[in-house]
VEXDREN-2710 file (C-alpha; in Angstrom, 1 decimal):
% VEXDREN-2710
k/r/px/py/pz
1/MET/124.4/-195.3/-9.4
2/GLY/125.6/-196.7/-6.1
3/LYS/128.0/-199.6/-5.5
4/GLU/126.7/-203.1/-5.6
5/PHE/125.8/-205.2/-2.6
6/PRO/128.7/-207.7/-2.5
7/ASP/131.3/-204.9/-2.7
8/GLN/129.6/-202.9/0.0
9/VAL/129.4/-205.9/2.3
10/ALA/133.1/-206.7/1.8
11/ALA/134.0/-203.1/2.6
12/PHE/131.9/-203.2/5.8
13/LEU/133.5/-206.5/7.0
14/ARG/137.0/-205.0/6.4
15/TYR/135.9/-202.0/8.5
16/LEU/134.8/-204.3/11.3
17/GLU/138.1/-206.2/11.2
18/VAL/140.6/-203.3/10.8
19/GLU/138.9/-200.4/12.5
20/ARG/136.6/-201.9/15.0
21/ASN/138.9/-204.9/15.8
22/PHE/136.0/-207.4/15.8
23/SER/136.8/-211.0/16.4
24/ASN/136.8/-213.5/13.5
25/ALA/133.7/-215.3/14.9
26/THR/131.7/-212.0/15.0
27/ILE/132.8/-211.0/11.5
28/GLU/131.8/-214.5/10.2
29/ALA/128.3/-214.1/11.9
30/TYR/127.8/-210.8/10.2
31/ARG/128.9/-212.2/6.9
32/ARG/126.3/-215.0/7.1
33/ASP/123.5/-212.6/8.2
34/LEU/124.2/-210.2/5.4
35/ALA/124.4/-213.0/2.9
36/GLY/121.0/-214.2/3.9
37/PHE/119.6/-210.7/3.7
38/GLU/121.2/-210.1/0.2
39/GLY/119.7/-213.4/-1.0
40/TYR/116.2/-212.3/0.1
41/VAL/116.5/-208.9/-1.6
42/ARG/117.6/-210.6/-4.8
43/GLU/114.5/-212.7/-4.6
44/GLU/112.4/-209.5/-4.7
45/THR/114.4/-207.6/-7.3
46/GLY/115.4/-210.5/-9.6
47/PRO/118.8/-212.3/-9.6
48/ALA/120.0/-210.6/-12.9
49/ALA/119.4/-207.0/-11.8
50/PRO/122.2/-204.9/-10.2
51/LEU/121.6/-204.6/-6.5
52/ASP/122.4/-201.3/-4.8
53/PRO/121.9/-201.6/-1.0
54/ALA/120.8/-197.9/-0.9
55/THR/117.6/-198.8/-2.8
56/VAL/116.4/-201.3/-0.2
57/SER/113.3/-200.1/1.7
58/ALA/112.2/-200.5/5.3
59/LYS/109.3/-202.7/4.1
60/THR/111.8/-205.1/2.6
61/VAL/113.8/-205.3/5.8
62/ARG/110.6/-205.9/7.8
63/ARG/109.5/-208.7/5.4
64/TYR/112.9/-210.4/5.6
65/LEU/113.0/-210.3/9.4
66/GLY/109.4/-211.5/9.5
67/ARG/110.3/-214.5/7.3
68/LEU/113.3/-215.2/9.5
69/ALA/111.1/-215.2/12.6
70/ARG/109.0/-218.1/11.3
71/ASP/111.7/-220.7/11.9
72/HIS/114.5/-218.9/13.9
73/ALA/114.8/-218.0/17.6
74/PRO/114.3/-214.3/18.5
75/ALA/118.0/-214.1/19.3
76/SER/118.9/-215.0/15.7
77/VAL/116.4/-212.5/14.3
78/GLU/117.7/-209.8/16.6
79/ARG/121.3/-210.6/15.6
80/ALA/120.4/-210.4/11.9
81/ALA/118.7/-207.0/12.5
82/ALA/121.8/-205.7/14.3
83/ALA/124.0/-206.8/11.4
84/ILE/121.7/-205.0/8.9
85/ARG/121.5/-201.8/11.0
86/GLY/125.3/-201.8/11.4
87/PHE/125.8/-202.3/7.7
88/TYR/123.6/-199.3/6.8
89/ARG/125.2/-197.1/9.5
90/PHE/128.5/-197.8/7.8
91/LEU/127.0/-197.0/4.3
92/ARG/125.6/-193.7/5.6
93/ARG/129.0/-192.7/7.1
94/GLN/130.6/-193.6/3.7
95/GLY/128.0/-191.5/1.9
96/ASP/126.6/-194.5/0.0
97/ALA/123.2/-194.5/1.5
98/GLN/120.8/-191.7/2.6
99/ALA/118.9/-193.6/5.2
100/ASN/119.0/-196.7/7.4
101/PRO/116.0/-198.9/6.4
102/ALA/116.4/-201.1/9.5
103/ALA/116.6/-198.3/12.0
104/LEU/112.9/-198.4/13.1
105/VAL/112.1/-202.0/12.3
106/ARG/111.2/-203.9/15.5
107/THR/112.3/-207.4/16.2
108/PRO/110.7/-210.1/18.5
109/LYS/111.5/-209.6/22.1
110/ARG/114.3/-211.8/23.3
111/LYS/113.4/-213.9/26.3
112/GLN/115.7/-213.1/29.1
113/ARG/117.1/-216.1/30.8
114/LEU/118.9/-216.1/34.2
115/PRO/122.4/-217.5/33.8
116/SER/123.0/-221.0/35.4
117/VAL/125.1/-220.7/38.5
118/LEU/126.9/-223.4/40.6
119/PRO/126.5/-223.1/44.3
120/ALA/129.9/-222.5/46.0
121/ASP/129.9/-225.9/47.6
122/GLU/129.2/-227.7/44.3
123/ALA/131.9/-225.6/42.6
124/PHE/134.4/-226.7/45.3
125/ALA/133.3/-230.3/45.1
126/LEU/134.0/-230.3/41.3
127/LEU/137.4/-228.6/41.7
128/ASP/138.4/-231.1/44.4
129/LEU/137.4/-234.1/42.4
130/ALA/139.8/-237.0/42.7
131/PRO/141.3/-238.4/39.5
132/PRO/139.7/-241.5/38.0
133/PRO/141.1/-244.9/39.0
134/ALA/143.5/-246.7/36.8
135/VAL/142.1/-248.8/34.0
136/PRO/143.0/-252.5/34.2
137/GLY/145.6/-253.4/31.5
138/GLU/146.4/-249.7/31.0
139/SER/150.1/-249.1/30.1
140/GLU/152.3/-246.9/32.2
141/LYS/152.6/-244.4/29.3
142/GLU/148.8/-244.2/28.9
143/ARG/148.4/-243.8/32.7
144/ARG/150.9/-241.0/32.8
145/LEU/149.1/-239.3/29.9
146/GLN/145.8/-239.6/31.7
147/GLU/147.3/-237.9/34.8
148/VAL/148.7/-235.1/32.7
149/CYS/145.3/-234.4/31.1
150/TRP/143.6/-234.6/34.5
151/ARG/145.9/-232.0/35.9
152/ARG/145.5/-229.8/32.8
153/ASP/141.7/-230.1/33.0
154/GLY/141.7/-229.2/36.7
155/ALA/143.9/-226.1/36.0
156/MET/141.4/-225.0/33.4
157/LEU/138.4/-225.4/35.7
158/GLU/140.2/-223.5/38.5
159/LEU/140.9/-220.7/36.1
160/LEU/137.4/-220.6/34.7
161/TYR/135.9/-220.4/38.2
162/GLY/138.7/-218.4/39.9
163/SER/139.0/-215.6/37.3
164/GLY/135.7/-215.6/35.4
165/ILE/137.4/-215.6/32.0
166/ARG/135.5/-216.6/28.8
167/LEU/136.0/-220.0/27.1
168/SER/137.6/-218.2/24.1
169/GLU/139.9/-216.4/26.4
170/LEU/140.9/-219.6/28.1
171/VAL/141.9/-221.5/25.0
172/GLY/143.6/-218.4/23.6
173/LEU/146.0/-218.1/26.5
174/ASN/149.7/-218.2/25.6
175/LEU/152.6/-218.8/28.0
176/GLU/153.7/-215.2/27.7
177/ASP/150.4/-214.2/29.1
178/LEU/151.1/-215.7/32.5
179/ASP/152.8/-214.0/35.4
180/LEU/152.4/-216.7/38.0
181/ALA/154.8/-215.0/40.5
182/GLU/152.4/-212.1/40.7
183/ARG/149.3/-214.3/40.1
184/LEU/148.2/-212.3/37.1
185/VAL/147.0/-213.5/33.7
186/ARG/146.6/-211.3/30.6
187/VAL/143.5/-212.3/28.5
188/ARG/142.2/-211.1/25.1
189/GLY/138.5/-210.5/25.3
190/LYS/135.8/-209.5/22.8
191/GLY/137.1/-207.1/20.2
192/ARG/140.6/-208.4/21.0
193/LYS/140.7/-206.0/23.9
194/GLU/143.3/-207.0/26.5
195/ARG/142.9/-207.0/30.3
196/VAL/144.8/-208.4/33.2
197/VAL/143.0/-210.5/35.8
198/PRO/144.2/-211.9/39.2
199/VAL/144.1/-215.6/39.9
200/HIS/143.9/-217.4/43.2
201/GLU/147.0/-218.9/44.7
202/ARG/145.5/-222.4/44.2
203/SER/144.8/-221.6/40.5
204/ALA/148.3/-220.3/40.1
205/GLU/149.8/-223.6/41.6
206/ARG/147.6/-225.8/39.3
207/LEU/148.7/-223.7/36.3
208/ARG/152.3/-224.2/37.3
209/ARG/151.9/-227.9/37.3
210/ALA/150.0/-227.9/34.0
211/ILE/152.8/-226.0/32.4
212/GLU/155.4/-228.4/33.8
213/ASP/153.4/-231.3/32.2
214/ARG/153.2/-229.6/28.7
215/GLY/156.3/-231.5/27.5
216/ALA/154.3/-234.8/27.7
217/LEU/151.8/-233.4/25.2
218/LEU/154.0/-231.2/23.0
219/GLY/155.2/-233.2/20.0
220/PRO/158.5/-232.6/18.2
221/ASP/156.6/-231.4/15.1
222/ALA/154.4/-228.9/16.9
223/ASP/153.7/-225.7/15.1
224/ASP/154.3/-222.2/16.6
225/ASN/150.7/-221.9/17.7
226/ALA/150.9/-225.0/19.8
227/ARG/154.3/-224.1/21.3
228/ALA/152.9/-220.7/22.4
229/ALA/149.7/-222.2/23.9
230/VAL/149.2/-222.8/27.6
231/PHE/146.7/-225.7/27.1
232/LEU/147.4/-228.5/24.7
233/SER/145.4/-231.5/23.4
234/ARG/146.6/-235.1/23.5
235/ARG/147.8/-234.6/19.9
236/GLY/149.9/-231.6/21.0
237/GLN/147.8/-228.9/19.4
238/ARG/146.2/-225.9/21.0
239/LEU/143.1/-227.1/22.8
240/SER/139.8/-226.2/21.2
241/GLY/136.8/-224.7/22.9
242/ARG/134.7/-227.7/21.9
243/ALA/137.2/-230.0/23.7
244/VAL/136.9/-227.9/26.9
245/GLN/133.1/-228.1/26.7
246/LEU/133.2/-231.9/26.5
247/MET/135.7/-232.0/29.3
248/VAL/133.4/-230.0/31.6
249/ILE/130.5/-232.4/30.8
250/GLN/132.7/-235.4/31.8
251/TRP/133.7/-233.7/35.1
252/MET/130.2/-232.8/35.9
253/LYS/129.0/-236.4/35.4
254/ARG/131.8/-237.8/37.6
255/ALA/131.0/-235.3/40.4
256/MET/127.3/-236.2/40.2
257/LEU/126.3/-232.6/40.9
258/GLN/122.6/-231.4/41.3
259/ARG/122.8/-229.0/38.4
260/GLN/124.9/-228.8/35.2
261/VAL/126.6/-225.7/33.8
262/SER/128.5/-224.9/30.7
263/PRO/132.1/-223.4/30.7
264/HIS/130.4/-220.0/30.6
265/GLY/128.4/-221.0/33.7
266/PHE/131.7/-220.8/35.7
267/ARG/132.0/-217.2/34.6
268/HIS/128.4/-216.5/35.9
269/SER/129.2/-218.4/39.1
270/PHE/132.4/-216.4/39.6
271/ALA/130.6/-213.1/39.3
272/THR/127.6/-214.1/41.4
273/HIS/129.6/-215.4/44.2
274/LEU/131.8/-212.2/44.3
275/LEU/128.6/-210.1/44.3
276/ASP/127.1/-212.2/47.1
277/SER/130.3/-211.7/49.1
278/GLY/130.0/-207.9/48.8
279/MET/132.3/-207.0/46.0
280/PRO/131.1/-203.8/44.2
281/LEU/129.5/-204.2/40.8
282/ARG/132.1/-201.9/39.3
283/SER/134.9/-204.1/40.4
284/ILE/133.2/-207.2/39.0
285/GLN/132.7/-205.3/35.7
286/GLU/136.5/-204.7/35.4
287/LEU/137.3/-208.4/36.2
288/LEU/134.8/-209.6/33.6
289/GLY/135.9/-207.1/30.9
290/HIS/132.4/-205.7/30.3
291/GLU/132.2/-202.4/28.6
292/SER/128.8/-201.6/30.0
293/LEU/127.8/-201.9/33.7
294/SER/124.3/-202.9/32.5
295/THR/125.8/-206.2/31.2
296/THR/127.2/-206.9/34.6
297/GLN/124.0/-206.0/36.3
298/LYS/122.3/-209.2/35.2
299/TYR/124.1/-210.9/38.1
300/THR/122.0/-208.8/40.5
301/HIS/118.9/-210.6/39.0
302/VAL/120.5/-213.9/39.9
303/GLY/120.8/-212.8/43.5
304/LEU/117.2/-211.6/43.5
305/ALA/116.0/-214.9/42.1
306/GLU/117.8/-216.8/44.9
307/LEU/116.4/-214.3/47.4
308/MET/112.8/-215.0/46.2
309/LYS/113.3/-218.7/46.7
310/VAL/114.4/-218.1/50.3
311/TYR/111.5/-215.7/50.9
312/ASP/108.9/-218.2/49.5
313/ASN/110.3/-220.9/51.8
314/ALA/110.5/-218.8/54.9
315/HIS/107.8/-216.2/55.0
316/PRO/104.5/-217.1/56.8
317/ARG/102.4/-215.5/54.1
318/ALA/104.1/-217.6/51.5
319/HIS/103.3/-220.8/53.5
320/THR/99.7/-219.7/53.8
321/GLU/99.4/-219.2/50.1
322/LYS/100.9/-222.6/49.4
323/LYS/98.3/-224.3/51.6
324/LYS/95.5/-222.6/49.7
END
């Protein structure tokens, strides 16, 4: 008799953490997906019966993903299928399963969306935004804190757009990761893989100022995580990804831009603008930390989309079709 489901899942998650070096967020997503799958299988077999994953059939996997597709987006179904496939690949390598019941199960096609991109002039307008005016009745201490946070936020935006790093990489930056004399930053990407990215001279200067300001945010009781962090919250803790997302929304509103982008949109803008300027796709791949060139190639589709807009506005045949 094989091992039971919970033990096998725990072993698989340890494998992802220790040997595959997956991030905590990815491991937690796999845990949720496999827990949902286990719950469904137990509905079919009965809660009291021992559950050996090796006995699960492809029909069961297909029925589970079909149920999931009723009220979940295709991306969620695809992710659950990937978790189940990966789990059974692990079991086969361990000799605990003879087949992968999810190997040939199809999932709904995921709708491909072109990433949102800020035009260069709008990106510059955002980065050059003047600080907000003083609030009547505001104390000198509060005004000083507002200025510190404004410079911190500007440094983060410069870094997002100037180096194309991910949001998780931004908030995970430590002081030891910065070499501002050489204008280099070490970041930890997906799978905790490290890479070194260059930063623009202006980005480096704004980072220097933000680091000088850290003392105004770092409290005397700060923990080691906060003391190591580059970007701190008003409470003196390492800044969270959610806080950065809210900051970007606020800056976008103040700049009154034509389109809105998320922090990840700065990464897309960075790559698209480099591609439009003639940088080879392979070089962009290195800067972004993509393992596969096919992941980077989606930025060529953005360029084609913009090209089609220009074509439709300029070509005589396009004008004729519009009149019809």
